[in-house]
FITOR-49834 format. One record per residue (C-alpha): residue number from 1; residue in three letters; z, y, x. Coordinates in pm, whole numbers, always signed. Example, Ala and Ser with C-alpha at 12.3 -4.5 7.8 and 13.67 -1.06 7.14 Angstrom:
BEGIN
<balum pos="1" code="ala" z="+780" y="-450" x="+1230"/>
<balum pos="2" code="ser" z="+714" y="-106" x="+1367"/>
This chain:
BEGIN
<balum pos="1" code="unk" z="+6364" y="+10014" x="+9439"/>
<balum pos="2" code="unk" z="+6643" y="+9884" x="+9373"/>
<balum pos="3" code="unk" z="+6779" y="+9558" x="+9491"/>
<balum pos="4" code="unk" z="+7090" y="+9327" x="+9488"/>
<balum pos="5" code="unk" z="+7379" y="+9439" x="+9738"/>
<balum pos="6" code="unk" z="+7395" y="+9251" x="+10071"/>
<balum pos="7" code="unk" z="+7767" y="+9263" x="+10135"/>
<balum pos="8" code="unk" z="+7921" y="+9263" x="+9766"/>
<balum pos="9" code="unk" z="+8218" y="+9038" x="+9802"/>
<balum pos="10" code="unk" z="+8407" y="+9041" x="+9460"/>
<balum pos="11" code="unk" z="+8298" y="+9118" x="+9083"/>
<balum pos="12" code="unk" z="+7961" y="+9014" x="+8900"/>
<balum pos="13" code="unk" z="+7675" y="+8975" x="+9102"/>
<balum pos="14" code="unk" z="+7308" y="+9069" x="+9007"/>
<balum pos="15" code="unk" z="+7160" y="+8703" x="+9120"/>
<balum pos="16" code="unk" z="+7037" y="+8436" x="+8869"/>
<balum pos="17" code="unk" z="+6939" y="+8664" x="+8566"/>
<balum pos="18" code="unk" z="+7317" y="+8773" x="+8546"/>
<balum pos="19" code="unk" z="+7456" y="+9177" x="+8537"/>
<balum pos="20" code="unk" z="+7554" y="+9367" x="+8804"/>
<balum pos="21" code="unk" z="+7551" y="+9614" x="+9041"/>
<balum pos="22" code="unk" z="+7222" y="+9715" x="+9271"/>
<balum pos="23" code="unk" z="+7141" y="+9982" x="+9538"/>
<balum pos="24" code="unk" z="+6880" y="+10163" x="+9663"/>
<balum pos="25" code="unk" z="+6789" y="+10231" x="+10045"/>
<balum pos="26" code="unk" z="+6930" y="+10601" x="+10017"/>
<balum pos="27" code="unk" z="+7325" y="+10477" x="+10053"/>
<balum pos="28" code="unk" z="+7365" y="+10515" x="+9630"/>
<balum pos="29" code="unk" z="+7539" y="+10217" x="+9414"/>
<balum pos="30" code="unk" z="+7440" y="+10146" x="+9059"/>
<balum pos="31" code="unk" z="+7751" y="+9991" x="+8878"/>
<balum pos="32" code="unk" z="+7654" y="+9890" x="+8507"/>
<balum pos="33" code="unk" z="+7888" y="+10018" x="+8238"/>
<balum pos="34" code="unk" z="+8085" y="+9727" x="+8108"/>
<balum pos="35" code="unk" z="+8124" y="+9697" x="+7747"/>
<balum pos="36" code="unk" z="+8284" y="+9894" x="+7493"/>
<balum pos="37" code="unk" z="+8587" y="+10108" x="+7581"/>
<balum pos="38" code="unk" z="+8603" y="+9974" x="+7953"/>
<balum pos="39" code="unk" z="+8270" y="+10134" x="+8108"/>
<balum pos="40" code="unk" z="+8340" y="+10486" x="+7914"/>
<balum pos="41" code="unk" z="+8696" y="+10504" x="+8043"/>
<balum pos="42" code="unk" z="+8524" y="+10466" x="+8360"/>
<balum pos="43" code="unk" z="+8260" y="+10727" x="+8342"/>
<balum pos="44" code="unk" z="+8543" y="+10934" x="+8174"/>
<balum pos="45" code="unk" z="+8718" y="+10880" x="+8472"/>
<balum pos="46" code="unk" z="+8485" y="+10959" x="+8780"/>
<balum pos="47" code="unk" z="+8377" y="+11279" x="+8527"/>
<balum pos="48" code="unk" z="+8768" y="+11410" x="+8548"/>
<balum pos="49" code="unk" z="+8830" y="+11337" x="+8909"/>
<balum pos="50" code="unk" z="+8562" y="+11548" x="+9067"/>
<balum pos="51" code="unk" z="+8741" y="+11845" x="+8892"/>
<balum pos="52" code="unk" z="+9078" y="+11737" x="+8824"/>
<balum pos="53" code="unk" z="+9317" y="+11970" x="+9092"/>
<balum pos="54" code="unk" z="+9598" y="+11728" x="+9035"/>
<balum pos="55" code="unk" z="+9409" y="+11516" x="+9339"/>
<balum pos="56" code="unk" z="+9493" y="+11671" x="+9683"/>
<balum pos="57" code="unk" z="+9142" y="+11718" x="+9860"/>
<balum pos="58" code="unk" z="+9330" y="+11474" x="+10170"/>
<balum pos="59" code="unk" z="+9340" y="+11199" x="+9894"/>
<balum pos="60" code="unk" z="+8949" y="+11277" x="+9769"/>
<balum pos="61" code="unk" z="+8883" y="+11082" x="+10115"/>
<balum pos="62" code="unk" z="+8969" y="+10771" x="+9925"/>
<balum pos="63" code="unk" z="+8747" y="+10765" x="+9647"/>
<balum pos="64" code="unk" z="+8352" y="+10677" x="+9621"/>
<balum pos="65" code="unk" z="+8143" y="+10976" x="+9605"/>
<balum pos="66" code="unk" z="+7987" y="+10987" x="+9231"/>
<balum pos="67" code="unk" z="+7655" y="+11119" x="+9111"/>
<balum pos="68" code="unk" z="+7673" y="+11095" x="+8753"/>
<balum pos="69" code="unk" z="+7516" y="+10823" x="+8529"/>
<balum pos="70" code="unk" z="+7166" y="+10724" x="+8494"/>
<balum pos="71" code="unk" z="+6980" y="+10505" x="+8247"/>
<balum pos="72" code="unk" z="+6839" y="+10201" x="+8464"/>
<balum pos="73" code="unk" z="+6706" y="+9884" x="+8401"/>
<balum pos="74" code="unk" z="+6974" y="+9590" x="+8360"/>
<balum pos="75" code="unk" z="+6979" y="+9337" x="+8652"/>
<balum pos="76" code="unk" z="+7001" y="+9052" x="+8346"/>
<balum pos="77" code="unk" z="+6701" y="+9180" x="+8197"/>
<balum pos="78" code="unk" z="+6876" y="+9301" x="+7878"/>
<balum pos="79" code="unk" z="+6673" y="+9649" x="+7921"/>
<balum pos="80" code="unk" z="+6774" y="+9989" x="+7973"/>
<balum pos="81" code="unk" z="+7182" y="+10005" x="+7995"/>
<balum pos="82" code="unk" z="+7366" y="+10314" x="+8165"/>
<balum pos="83" code="unk" z="+7496" y="+10264" x="+8555"/>
<balum pos="84" code="unk" z="+7756" y="+10448" x="+8711"/>
<balum pos="85" code="unk" z="+7575" y="+10603" x="+9027"/>
<balum pos="86" code="unk" z="+7811" y="+10600" x="+9327"/>
<balum pos="87" code="unk" z="+7836" y="+10595" x="+9679"/>
<balum pos="88" code="unk" z="+7696" y="+10312" x="+9867"/>
<balum pos="89" code="unk" z="+8003" y="+10202" x="+10078"/>
<balum pos="90" code="unk" z="+7858" y="+9937" x="+10287"/>
<balum pos="91" code="unk" z="+7580" y="+10162" x="+10370"/>
<balum pos="92" code="unk" z="+7777" y="+10381" x="+10676"/>
<balum pos="93" code="unk" z="+7820" y="+10050" x="+10837"/>
<balum pos="94" code="unk" z="+7633" y="+9790" x="+11045"/>
<balum pos="95" code="unk" z="+7720" y="+9439" x="+10956"/>
<balum pos="96" code="unk" z="+8041" y="+9500" x="+10811"/>
<balum pos="97" code="unk" z="+8376" y="+9300" x="+10736"/>
<balum pos="98" code="unk" z="+8488" y="+9376" x="+10381"/>
<balum pos="99" code="unk" z="+8796" y="+9265" x="+10254"/>
<balum pos="100" code="unk" z="+8836" y="+9347" x="+9862"/>
<balum pos="101" code="unk" z="+9232" y="+9385" x="+9783"/>
<balum pos="102" code="unk" z="+9334" y="+9372" x="+9389"/>
<balum pos="103" code="unk" z="+9656" y="+9547" x="+9400"/>
<balum pos="104" code="unk" z="+9982" y="+9547" x="+9174"/>
<balum pos="105" code="unk" z="+10173" y="+9243" x="+9062"/>
<balum pos="106" code="unk" z="+10026" y="+9283" x="+8718"/>
<balum pos="107" code="unk" z="+9619" y="+9327" x="+8651"/>
<balum pos="108" code="unk" z="+9654" y="+9370" x="+8263"/>
<balum pos="109" code="unk" z="+9682" y="+9753" x="+8096"/>
<balum pos="110" code="unk" z="+9893" y="+9814" x="+7809"/>
<balum pos="111" code="unk" z="+9653" y="+9800" x="+7557"/>
<balum pos="112" code="unk" z="+9465" y="+9510" x="+7619"/>
<balum pos="113" code="unk" z="+9441" y="+9233" x="+7333"/>
<balum pos="114" code="unk" z="+9650" y="+8957" x="+7364"/>
<balum pos="115" code="unk" z="+9352" y="+8729" x="+7486"/>
<balum pos="116" code="unk" z="+9310" y="+8978" x="+7741"/>
<balum pos="117" code="unk" z="+9677" y="+8988" x="+7854"/>
<balum pos="118" code="unk" z="+9679" y="+8597" x="+7860"/>
<balum pos="119" code="unk" z="+9397" y="+8538" x="+8088"/>
<balum pos="120" code="unk" z="+9559" y="+8841" x="+8316"/>
<balum pos="121" code="unk" z="+9886" y="+8640" x="+8341"/>
<balum pos="122" code="unk" z="+9744" y="+8310" x="+8415"/>
<balum pos="123" code="unk" z="+9538" y="+8437" x="+8718"/>
<balum pos="124" code="unk" z="+9847" y="+8660" x="+8798"/>
<balum pos="125" code="unk" z="+10040" y="+8347" x="+8868"/>
<balum pos="126" code="unk" z="+9854" y="+8123" x="+8996"/>
<balum pos="127" code="unk" z="+9708" y="+8368" x="+9307"/>
<balum pos="128" code="unk" z="+9946" y="+8577" x="+9499"/>
<balum pos="129" code="unk" z="+9958" y="+8864" x="+9252"/>
<balum pos="130" code="unk" z="+10301" y="+8845" x="+9131"/>
<balum pos="131" code="unk" z="+10426" y="+8693" x="+9456"/>
<balum pos="132" code="unk" z="+10321" y="+8961" x="+9659"/>
<balum pos="133" code="unk" z="+10187" y="+9209" x="+9423"/>
<balum pos="134" code="unk" z="+9842" y="+9188" x="+9544"/>
<balum pos="135" code="unk" z="+9570" y="+8924" x="+9608"/>
<balum pos="136" code="unk" z="+9213" y="+8929" x="+9835"/>
<balum pos="137" code="unk" z="+8984" y="+8877" x="+9532"/>
<balum pos="138" code="unk" z="+8698" y="+8832" x="+9848"/>
<balum pos="139" code="unk" z="+8585" y="+8871" x="+10169"/>
<balum pos="140" code="unk" z="+8298" y="+8864" x="+10438"/>
<balum pos="141" code="unk" z="+8399" y="+8845" x="+10831"/>
<balum pos="142" code="unk" z="+8082" y="+8899" x="+11027"/>
<balum pos="143" code="unk" z="+8099" y="+8683" x="+11373"/>
<balum pos="144" code="unk" z="+7788" y="+8779" x="+11584"/>
<balum pos="145" code="unk" z="+7424" y="+8809" x="+11513"/>
<balum pos="146" code="unk" z="+7378" y="+8432" x="+11558"/>
<balum pos="147" code="unk" z="+7650" y="+8353" x="+11323"/>
<balum pos="148" code="unk" z="+7647" y="+8604" x="+11045"/>
<balum pos="149" code="unk" z="+7905" y="+8634" x="+10841"/>
<balum pos="150" code="unk" z="+8187" y="+8416" x="+10720"/>
<balum pos="151" code="unk" z="+8229" y="+8450" x="+10366"/>
<balum pos="152" code="unk" z="+8463" y="+8205" x="+10139"/>
<balum pos="153" code="unk" z="+8380" y="+8104" x="+9787"/>
<balum pos="154" code="unk" z="+8528" y="+8300" x="+9474"/>
<balum pos="155" code="unk" z="+8695" y="+7951" x="+9372"/>
<balum pos="156" code="unk" z="+8848" y="+7941" x="+9799"/>
<balum pos="157" code="unk" z="+8953" y="+8281" x="+9778"/>
<balum pos="158" code="unk" z="+9156" y="+8290" x="+9417"/>
<balum pos="159" code="unk" z="+9352" y="+7933" x="+9549"/>
<balum pos="160" code="unk" z="+9484" y="+8159" x="+9919"/>
<balum pos="161" code="unk" z="+9814" y="+8117" x="+9919"/>
<balum pos="162" code="unk" z="+10077" y="+8361" x="+10130"/>
<balum pos="163" code="unk" z="+10004" y="+8195" x="+10436"/>
<balum pos="164" code="unk" z="+9642" y="+8165" x="+10350"/>
<balum pos="165" code="unk" z="+9644" y="+8559" x="+10306"/>
<balum pos="166" code="unk" z="+9847" y="+8615" x="+10623"/>
<balum pos="167" code="unk" z="+9571" y="+8431" x="+10843"/>
<balum pos="168" code="unk" z="+9299" y="+8559" x="+10696"/>
<balum pos="169" code="unk" z="+9464" y="+8916" x="+10764"/>
<balum pos="170" code="unk" z="+9452" y="+8799" x="+11081"/>
<balum pos="171" code="unk" z="+9109" y="+8619" x="+11156"/>
<balum pos="172" code="unk" z="+8954" y="+8951" x="+10989"/>
<balum pos="173" code="unk" z="+9063" y="+9151" x="+11344"/>
<balum pos="174" code="unk" z="+8979" y="+8889" x="+11572"/>
<balum pos="175" code="unk" z="+8699" y="+8769" x="+11768"/>
<balum pos="176" code="unk" z="+8685" y="+8422" x="+11782"/>
<balum pos="177" code="unk" z="+8530" y="+8226" x="+11504"/>
<balum pos="178" code="unk" z="+8708" y="+8265" x="+11125"/>
<balum pos="179" code="unk" z="+8553" y="+7885" x="+11021"/>
<balum pos="180" code="unk" z="+8742" y="+7685" x="+11292"/>
<balum pos="181" code="unk" z="+9070" y="+7614" x="+11116"/>
<balum pos="182" code="unk" z="+9231" y="+7463" x="+11399"/>
<balum pos="183" code="unk" z="+9183" y="+7800" x="+11624"/>
<balum pos="184" code="unk" z="+9446" y="+8043" x="+11655"/>
<balum pos="185" code="unk" z="+9316" y="+8380" x="+11532"/>
<balum pos="186" code="unk" z="+9329" y="+8610" x="+11878"/>
<balum pos="187" code="unk" z="+9364" y="+8942" x="+11698"/>
<balum pos="188" code="unk" z="+9180" y="+9116" x="+11962"/>
<balum pos="189" code="unk" z="+9066" y="+9369" x="+11744"/>
<balum pos="190" code="unk" z="+9392" y="+9463" x="+11553"/>
<balum pos="191" code="unk" z="+9481" y="+9754" x="+11785"/>
<balum pos="192" code="unk" z="+9157" y="+9923" x="+11724"/>
<balum pos="193" code="unk" z="+9100" y="+9831" x="+11352"/>
<balum pos="194" code="unk" z="+9464" y="+9847" x="+11197"/>
<balum pos="195" code="unk" z="+9614" y="+10044" x="+11432"/>
<balum pos="196" code="unk" z="+9560" y="+10408" x="+11621"/>
<balum pos="197" code="unk" z="+9541" y="+10737" x="+11426"/>
<balum pos="198" code="unk" z="+9223" y="+10656" x="+11249"/>
<balum pos="199" code="unk" z="+9325" y="+10333" x="+11169"/>
<balum pos="200" code="unk" z="+9358" y="+10161" x="+10836"/>
<balum pos="201" code="unk" z="+9763" y="+10145" x="+10862"/>
<balum pos="202" code="unk" z="+9755" y="+10500" x="+10908"/>
<balum pos="203" code="unk" z="+9498" y="+10584" x="+10599"/>
<balum pos="204" code="unk" z="+9715" y="+10282" x="+10389"/>
<balum pos="205" code="unk" z="+10024" y="+10494" x="+10475"/>
<balum pos="206" code="unk" z="+9858" y="+10830" x="+10369"/>
<balum pos="207" code="unk" z="+9801" y="+10684" x="+10040"/>
<balum pos="208" code="unk" z="+10117" y="+10569" x="+10043"/>
<balum pos="209" code="unk" z="+10259" y="+10915" x="+10058"/>
<balum pos="210" code="unk" z="+10059" y="+11033" x="+9770"/>
<balum pos="211" code="unk" z="+10150" y="+10675" x="+9572"/>
<balum pos="212" code="unk" z="+10513" y="+10786" x="+9591"/>
<balum pos="213" code="unk" z="+10488" y="+11117" x="+9365"/>
<balum pos="214" code="unk" z="+10210" y="+11111" x="+9223"/>
<balum pos="215" code="unk" z="+10192" y="+11074" x="+8827"/>
<balum pos="216" code="unk" z="+9894" y="+11141" x="+8784"/>
<balum pos="217" code="unk" z="+9735" y="+10826" x="+8738"/>
<balum pos="218" code="unk" z="+9774" y="+10427" x="+8668"/>
<balum pos="219" code="unk" z="+9543" y="+10277" x="+8830"/>
<balum pos="220" code="unk" z="+9593" y="+9935" x="+8682"/>
<balum pos="221" code="unk" z="+9328" y="+9621" x="+8830"/>
<balum pos="222" code="unk" z="+9242" y="+9873" x="+9096"/>
<balum pos="223" code="unk" z="+9101" y="+9772" x="+9434"/>
<balum pos="224" code="unk" z="+9142" y="+9844" x="+9788"/>
<balum pos="225" code="unk" z="+8823" y="+9797" x="+9960"/>
<balum pos="226" code="unk" z="+8861" y="+9761" x="+10362"/>
<balum pos="227" code="unk" z="+8556" y="+9803" x="+10572"/>
<balum pos="228" code="unk" z="+8484" y="+9824" x="+10985"/>
<balum pos="229" code="unk" z="+8218" y="+9742" x="+11187"/>
<balum pos="230" code="unk" z="+8250" y="+9484" x="+11434"/>
<balum pos="231" code="unk" z="+7953" y="+9545" x="+11657"/>
<balum pos="232" code="unk" z="+8063" y="+9863" x="+11762"/>
<balum pos="233" code="unk" z="+8386" y="+9690" x="+11890"/>
<balum pos="234" code="unk" z="+8140" y="+9408" x="+12073"/>
<balum pos="235" code="unk" z="+7933" y="+9717" x="+12222"/>
<balum pos="236" code="unk" z="+8275" y="+9866" x="+12347"/>
<balum pos="237" code="unk" z="+8292" y="+10191" x="+12107"/>
<balum pos="238" code="unk" z="+8530" y="+10274" x="+11865"/>
<balum pos="239" code="unk" z="+8526" y="+10109" x="+11496"/>
<balum pos="240" code="unk" z="+8463" y="+10305" x="+11197"/>
<balum pos="241" code="unk" z="+8732" y="+10144" x="+10975"/>
<balum pos="242" code="unk" z="+8802" y="+10310" x="+10637"/>
<balum pos="243" code="unk" z="+9017" y="+10229" x="+10271"/>
<balum pos="244" code="unk" z="+8845" y="+10327" x="+9999"/>
<balum pos="245" code="unk" z="+9020" y="+10281" x="+9603"/>
<balum pos="246" code="unk" z="+8726" y="+10145" x="+9360"/>
<balum pos="247" code="unk" z="+8719" y="+10011" x="+9018"/>
<balum pos="248" code="unk" z="+8884" y="+10245" x="+8763"/>
<balum pos="249" code="unk" z="+8801" y="+10075" x="+8357"/>
<balum pos="250" code="unk" z="+9167" y="+10066" x="+8324"/>
<balum pos="251" code="unk" z="+9275" y="+10355" x="+8479"/>
<balum pos="252" code="unk" z="+9544" y="+10554" x="+8233"/>
<balum pos="253" code="unk" z="+9697" y="+10854" x="+8259"/>
<balum pos="254" code="unk" z="+10058" y="+10827" x="+8433"/>
<balum pos="255" code="unk" z="+10221" y="+11063" x="+8224"/>
<balum pos="256" code="unk" z="+10427" y="+11162" x="+8460"/>
<balum pos="257" code="unk" z="+10511" y="+10812" x="+8557"/>
<balum pos="258" code="unk" z="+10493" y="+10685" x="+8906"/>
<balum pos="259" code="unk" z="+10224" y="+10417" x="+8955"/>
<balum pos="260" code="unk" z="+10483" y="+10166" x="+9065"/>
<balum pos="261" code="unk" z="+10283" y="+9859" x="+8987"/>
<balum pos="262" code="unk" z="+10003" y="+9977" x="+9228"/>
<balum pos="263" code="unk" z="+10249" y="+10127" x="+9473"/>
<balum pos="264" code="unk" z="+10436" y="+9803" x="+9526"/>
<balum pos="265" code="unk" z="+10131" y="+9610" x="+9588"/>
<balum pos="266" code="unk" z="+10016" y="+9883" x="+9864"/>
<balum pos="267" code="unk" z="+10391" y="+9870" x="+10018"/>
<balum pos="268" code="unk" z="+10363" y="+9523" x="+10035"/>
<balum pos="269" code="unk" z="+9995" y="+9506" x="+10196"/>
<balum pos="270" code="unk" z="+10107" y="+9744" x="+10462"/>
<balum pos="271" code="unk" z="+10421" y="+9540" x="+10546"/>
<balum pos="272" code="unk" z="+10179" y="+9271" x="+10577"/>
<balum pos="273" code="unk" z="+9893" y="+9486" x="+10829"/>
<balum pos="274" code="unk" z="+10236" y="+9636" x="+11047"/>
<balum pos="275" code="unk" z="+10329" y="+9262" x="+11084"/>
<balum pos="276" code="unk" z="+10030" y="+9156" x="+11298"/>
<balum pos="277" code="unk" z="+10074" y="+9503" x="+11517"/>
<balum pos="278" code="unk" z="+10412" y="+9431" x="+11591"/>
<balum pos="279" code="unk" z="+10400" y="+9035" x="+11668"/>
<balum pos="280" code="unk" z="+10149" y="+9159" x="+11858"/>
<balum pos="281" code="unk" z="+10327" y="+9438" x="+12054"/>
<balum pos="282" code="unk" z="+10605" y="+9209" x="+12112"/>
């Protein structure tokens, strides 16, 4: 029994007869291969990743588990289509708060067509991509059982300014309602989610250490997915917070060169998270 993902915050959704990913009840995520070389490249990347000895074991945890590919009836009714079979990252979380953060100050890849590059440039310039080195592509913040989730529209998220990004990263770890624009986020979960030895910041710093040296891959237009369970915090338990790398249709061989585009965005994102913890400590 395949169904539309309940916790998808960015990308094409399999609703209204559109092509998009599906999930099942066993914790698997079925992503339709994109047309042309993009789908082929992403499938090849996952295949190479599983056997690439250049990838340290400590870094493998940042990638979704890969279970191969499968021909499935496409969500748009167009017939059988190959799908990547991946780990459903949200399935390990109860009512997860999620951030999808597209990394890099440049989201196009060198071999792209002029038309594609121009479209990417336009979006990069009108969002925080160029100014910050990353942009939030989508999010949902769990409030409570009564209110459910706050999930701003894709259009609203695309219009985020630097100040909006700073505010949302604080709302993400706050107990008060994210809907009320006049209410200052209390950030009362920041130390539990962003801080600590297993928190988001430590995971980001571990990734940064790898990106400072790795010349194997260039992750063009890839994203970080940040997830945690606020319900655990309400119940006084340690939250299950994790960082994952996703979206690899434009990954290229590094050819001995550091991926400065991704690394720059990662450093910028780390700075924003660190500032929240520093402000609380002061």
